[in-house]
N, C-alpha and C positions, 0 to 999 in steps of 0.2 A: 432481553430483545433490542431494547433501545440502542444500548452500546455499541452491540455488534449492528446493526443497520448505520450509525452513525460512523464507525469505522471502515465498511464497506465503501459509504458513500466519500469519506474523507481519502481513500486509497484510489479511488476512481478520479477523483478530482487532481489529485496528485499526477495519475499517468494521464490525463486529459492535458493538464500544464505541460508536462513533458513532451507528449507529442505536439503540442501545439508551437512551446519555443525551439525546440530542437530539430533538425531536419531528420525525418527517418529515414535512416541508413543500415543496414542489417547488424553492424557493430553495436550501435547504440541501442537500436530495439533490446537486442539481448542484454545490455546492461540496464535499462530500463525494468527489464523481465526480473534480473536480480535486485535491483532496488526494490520492485514491488515483493517480491516474496518476503526480504529482509523487513522491510515493513510490516507486511501481513504477519510474520512470527513475532515480531516485537509488538503487535498487538493482541495477540493470541498468550503470548506471554503475561502482558500489562492485565488483561480480561480474567486470567485464572489466577494473577496475584490477586486482584480485587476479590474474586470468590471467596478464597482462602481468608482473608479479613473480616 
């Protein structure tokens, strides 16, 4: 549970930084969404890998 919570807060921090430092245009929002999805998928893979060990 702890790793899941930390992962969620980390991704939201990254999204906040993206929104803070870059102008929110439609194309960039889409890119941020793709970035968010890739980060979430990576974290899911990392967590599933940790469970197996």
